[in-house]
C-alpha positions as CSV (number, residue, x, y, z in Angstrom):
1,M,-56.7,14.8,224.4
2,V,-55.8,18.5,224.4
3,L,-52.5,17.7,222.7
4,V,-54.4,15.5,220.2
5,V,-56.7,18.4,219.3
6,M,-53.8,20.7,218.8
7,M,-52.2,18.3,216.4
8,Y,-55.4,17.6,214.6
9,A,-56.0,21.3,214.1
10,G,-52.5,21.5,212.6
11,N,-53.6,18.6,210.3
12,I,-56.6,20.7,209.0
13,L,-54.5,23.8,208.6
14,T,-51.6,22.0,206.9
15,G,-54.0,20.0,204.7
16,K,-55.6,23.3,203.6
17,A,-52.2,24.9,202.9
18,I,-51.1,22.1,200.5
19,N,-54.5,21.3,199.0
20,E,-53.2,22.0,195.6
21,L,-52.2,18.4,195.8
22,P,-54.9,15.8,195.3
23,P,-56.3,14.1,198.5
24,F,-55.1,10.5,198.0
25,T,-51.6,11.8,197.3
26,I,-51.5,13.7,200.5
27,A,-52.9,10.8,202.5
28,F,-50.4,8.4,200.9
29,F,-47.2,10.5,201.5
30,R,-48.2,11.4,205.1
31,L,-48.5,7.7,205.8
32,L,-45.2,7.0,204.0
33,I,-43.4,9.4,206.4
34,A,-45.2,7.8,209.4
35,F,-44.1,4.3,208.2
36,L,-40.5,5.4,208.0
37,V,-40.6,6.9,211.5
38,L,-42.5,3.9,213.0
39,L,-40.5,1.1,211.4
40,P,-37.6,1.1,213.9
41,I,-39.9,1.8,216.8
42,G,-42.7,-0.7,216.3
43,G,-41.2,-3.3,213.9
44,R,-39.9,-5.6,216.7
45,S,-43.2,-5.7,218.6
46,L,-45.2,-6.2,215.4
47,I,-43.2,-9.3,214.5
48,R,-43.2,-10.6,218.1
49,E,-47.0,-10.2,218.4
50,R,-48.0,-11.2,214.8
51,S,-50.1,-14.1,216.1
52,V,-52.3,-11.6,218.0
53,F,-52.8,-9.5,214.8
54,L,-53.7,-12.6,212.8
55,A,-56.2,-13.8,215.5
56,H,-58.0,-10.5,215.4
57,K,-57.5,-9.5,211.8
58,K,-61.1,-8.5,211.1
59,P,-61.5,-5.9,213.9
60,F,-57.9,-4.7,213.2
61,L,-58.7,-4.2,209.6
62,M,-61.8,-2.2,210.5
63,M,-59.7,0.0,212.8
64,T,-57.2,0.5,210.0
65,L,-59.6,1.4,207.3
66,T,-61.7,3.8,209.4
67,G,-59.1,5.5,211.6
68,V,-56.0,5.6,209.4
69,T,-56.8,4.8,205.7
70,F,-59.9,6.8,205.0
71,F,-60.6,9.3,207.8
72,N,-57.9,11.7,206.8
73,T,-58.4,11.0,203.1
74,F,-62.0,12.2,203.6
75,I,-60.6,15.3,205.4
76,Y,-58.2,16.1,202.6
77,G,-60.9,15.5,200.0
78,A,-63.3,17.8,201.8
79,L,-60.6,20.5,202.0
80,Q,-60.5,20.5,198.2
81,F,-64.0,22.0,198.1
82,T,-64.7,23.6,201.5
83,T,-62.9,25.7,204.1
84,A,-60.9,24.6,207.1
85,T,-63.5,26.3,209.3
86,N,-66.3,24.1,207.7
87,V,-64.2,21.0,208.2
88,A,-63.6,21.9,211.9
89,V,-67.2,22.6,212.7
90,L,-68.4,19.4,211.0
91,E,-66.0,17.4,213.0
92,T,-67.8,18.5,216.1
93,V,-70.6,16.1,215.1
94,I,-68.3,13.2,215.8
95,P,-68.9,13.1,219.6
96,V,-72.7,12.9,219.0
97,V,-72.3,10.1,216.5
98,T,-69.8,8.3,218.8
99,V,-72.3,8.5,221.7
100,L,-75.0,7.0,219.6
101,L,-72.7,4.2,218.5
102,S,-71.6,3.7,222.1
103,F,-75.2,3.2,223.1
104,L,-75.9,0.7,220.2
105,I,-72.6,-1.3,220.3
106,L,-71.1,-0.9,223.8
107,K,-74.3,-0.1,225.8
108,E,-72.3,2.8,227.3
109,K,-74.6,5.2,229.3
110,L,-74.2,8.8,230.2
111,Q,-75.7,10.9,233.0
112,K,-78.0,13.8,232.2
113,L,-75.3,16.3,233.2
114,Q,-73.0,14.7,230.7
115,W,-75.6,14.9,227.9
116,L,-76.0,18.6,228.8
117,G,-72.2,18.9,228.5
118,I,-72.3,17.3,225.0
119,F,-75.0,19.7,223.9
120,L,-73.3,22.8,225.3
121,S,-69.9,21.9,223.8
122,F,-71.5,21.3,220.5
123,I,-73.4,24.6,220.5
124,G,-70.2,26.3,221.6
125,A,-68.2,24.9,218.7
126,V,-70.9,25.9,216.2
127,W,-71.1,29.3,217.9
128,V,-67.4,29.8,217.2
129,V,-67.5,29.1,213.5
130,M,-70.8,30.9,212.9
131,D,-69.5,34.0,214.7
132,G,-72.3,33.8,217.2
133,E,-75.1,33.6,214.6
134,V,-76.2,30.1,215.5
135,F,-79.7,30.5,214.1
136,K,-78.3,30.9,210.6
137,L,-77.0,27.3,210.6
138,T,-79.9,26.3,208.4
139,S,-78.7,28.6,205.7
140,F,-75.2,27.2,205.8
141,Q,-73.6,27.0,202.4
142,W,-73.3,23.2,201.9
143,N,-71.1,21.9,199.1
144,A,-69.4,18.7,198.0
145,G,-66.7,19.1,200.7
146,D,-69.3,19.2,203.4
147,G,-70.9,16.0,202.0
148,I,-67.5,14.3,202.0
149,M,-67.1,15.1,205.7
150,I,-70.0,12.8,206.5
151,G,-67.6,9.9,205.6
152,A,-64.9,11.3,207.9
153,I,-67.5,11.7,210.8
154,L,-68.7,8.1,210.4
155,S,-65.2,6.7,210.0
156,W,-63.8,8.3,213.2
157,A,-66.8,7.5,215.3
158,Y,-66.7,3.9,214.4
159,Y,-62.9,3.8,214.8
160,S,-63.4,5.1,218.4
161,I,-65.8,2.3,219.2
162,V,-63.5,-0.5,217.8
163,V,-60.5,1.0,219.5
164,K,-62.2,0.7,222.9
165,Q,-63.0,-3.0,222.3
166,Y,-59.8,-4.2,220.7
167,M,-56.8,-1.8,220.8
168,H,-55.7,-3.1,224.3
169,L,-54.9,-6.4,222.7
170,F,-52.2,-5.0,220.4
171,P,-48.8,-3.5,221.2
172,A,-49.2,0.3,220.7
173,Y,-46.4,1.1,218.3
174,G,-46.6,-2.2,216.5
175,A,-50.3,-1.7,215.9
176,I,-49.9,1.8,214.4
177,L,-47.1,0.5,212.2
178,A,-49.3,-2.3,211.0
179,M,-52.2,0.1,210.4
180,T,-49.9,2.4,208.4
181,S,-48.5,-0.5,206.3
182,V,-51.9,-1.8,205.4
183,S,-53.2,1.7,204.6
184,L,-50.3,2.3,202.3
185,I,-51.1,-0.9,200.4
186,V,-54.8,0.0,200.2
187,L,-54.1,3.6,199.0
188,V,-51.6,2.6,196.1
189,P,-54.3,1.9,193.5
190,F,-56.2,5.1,194.5
191,V,-53.1,7.2,194.1
192,A,-52.4,5.5,190.7
193,I,-55.9,6.3,189.5
194,E,-55.6,9.9,190.8
195,W,-52.3,10.5,189.0
196,V,-53.8,9.0,185.7
197,L,-56.7,11.4,185.9
198,T,-55.0,14.5,187.2
199,G,-51.3,14.0,186.3
200,I,-48.3,13.4,188.5
201,P,-48.1,16.4,190.9
202,T,-45.0,18.2,191.9
203,L,-43.9,16.9,195.3
204,S,-40.6,18.6,195.8
205,K,-41.7,22.1,196.8
206,P,-40.4,23.0,200.3
207,E,-43.9,23.6,201.6
208,H,-45.0,20.2,200.4
209,V,-42.1,18.4,202.0
210,M,-42.6,20.3,205.3
211,G,-46.3,19.6,205.2
212,F,-45.7,15.8,204.7
213,L,-43.2,15.7,207.5
214,Y,-45.7,17.4,209.9
215,L,-48.6,15.3,208.8
216,G,-46.6,12.1,209.0
217,I,-45.1,12.6,212.4
218,F,-47.7,14.4,214.5
219,P,-51.3,13.6,213.4
220,S,-50.4,10.2,211.9
221,F,-48.2,8.9,214.7
222,I,-48.0,10.9,218.0
223,A,-51.7,12.0,218.0
224,L,-52.9,8.5,217.2
225,V,-50.9,7.0,220.1
226,F,-52.3,9.7,222.5
227,Y,-55.9,9.3,221.2
228,N,-55.8,5.5,221.6
229,R,-54.6,5.8,225.2
230,A,-57.2,8.5,226.0
231,V,-60.0,6.2,224.7
232,E,-58.7,3.5,227.1
233,W,-59.0,6.0,230.1
234,L,-62.1,7.9,229.2
235,G,-64.1,5.7,226.9
236,P,-64.8,6.6,223.2
237,A,-67.8,8.9,223.9
238,K,-66.0,11.0,226.5
239,A,-62.7,11.1,224.7
240,S,-64.4,12.3,221.5
241,I,-66.0,15.2,223.3
242,F,-62.6,16.9,223.3
243,L,-62.8,17.1,219.5
244,N,-65.2,20.0,220.1
245,F,-62.1,22.0,220.9
246,L,-61.1,21.6,217.3
247,P,-62.8,24.7,215.8
248,V,-61.4,26.8,218.6
249,V,-57.8,25.6,218.2
250,T,-58.2,25.7,214.4
251,M,-59.3,29.4,214.5
252,V,-56.4,30.3,216.8
253,G,-54.0,28.7,214.4
254,A,-55.6,30.5,211.5
255,Y,-55.2,33.8,213.5
256,F,-51.5,33.4,213.9
257,W,-50.8,31.6,210.5
258,L,-53.3,33.2,208.2
259,G,-53.9,36.5,209.9
260,E,-57.6,35.9,210.6
261,R,-59.3,37.8,213.4
262,I,-60.7,36.5,216.7
263,G,-63.6,38.5,218.1
264,I,-65.8,38.3,221.2
265,M,-68.1,35.8,219.7
266,E,-65.2,33.3,219.2
267,V,-64.2,33.8,222.8
268,L,-67.7,33.2,224.1
269,G,-68.0,30.1,222.0
270,A,-64.6,28.8,223.2
271,L,-65.8,29.2,226.9
272,M,-68.9,27.2,226.1
273,V,-66.8,24.4,224.6
274,I,-64.5,24.2,227.6
275,I,-67.4,24.2,230.1
276,G,-69.2,21.5,228.1
277,V,-66.1,19.3,228.0
278,L,-65.6,19.7,231.7
279,M,-69.2,18.8,232.5
280,T,-69.0,15.7,230.4
281,T,-65.7,14.4,231.8
282,Q,-65.6,15.6,235.4
283,L,-68.3,13.3,236.8
284,R,-66.3,10.2,235.8
285,L,-63.1,11.7,237.2
286,K,-64.8,12.2,240.6
287,R,-66.1,8.7,240.6
288,R,-62.7,7.3,239.8
289,S,-61.0,9.3,242.6
290,R,-63.6,8.1,245.1
291,K,-62.9,4.5,244.1
292,S,-59.2,5.1,244.6
293,I,-59.8,6.5,248.1
294,S,-62.0,3.6,249.1
295,A,-59.5,1.1,247.7
């Protein structure tokens, strides 16, 4: 999950760097790169297990639309109007929403200490992006991008729930290849409409090509494989807690890439996030180790 967060932070920073391109165009070409990378890796397992995909086509379609097709499209749309920092802090709401959905759908329960960890990691993440001025959150400058992020939050939270229920039924690489293929088909009419309204963008700039390569290989492929496996091990609620690291990693990346400063407030917030994540996950790890010893 730490590696997943690093790659998703790169997703936000790269998306912001090339946000002169429209959002559906970015989403489409990142998935096109992912498709080309995945085809020789997952093609055979997709064909071999096609009956499994057909038998569970409805939940698989929901996973595809929420986790692959529209989650990052919402991210890139939000980055057209708001900052990478705003996007990062709003993503910290995902664990809270995931926990609520886990209660409603999976009947997954958490200990009081884990609830405290969720709260502490969330406050720590907000502390980072607000530079320690947490009480000014109510005066946050909301805009269209912040509103679009609600779609991203709901999409990923629901994706985490469905992954826990159904992803184990599908071959890992074949599943991501199928998700990518379906997403490309779904996005074609949106890209066409986007180009009619805004004109065909220039896609041959070196920064655009490098951006698509990064987005297509790391967030679209490697991070998704890692995240799906983490959900199997930790459960959707606990795995999503690590997303509270996202503002911290994003700001570190902005420091080295964009020359932004990191002060004492950011360091204190990062410590709160780390402690909160450990509180949320450590209890389960202890129980698992005890079961292993008794076995």
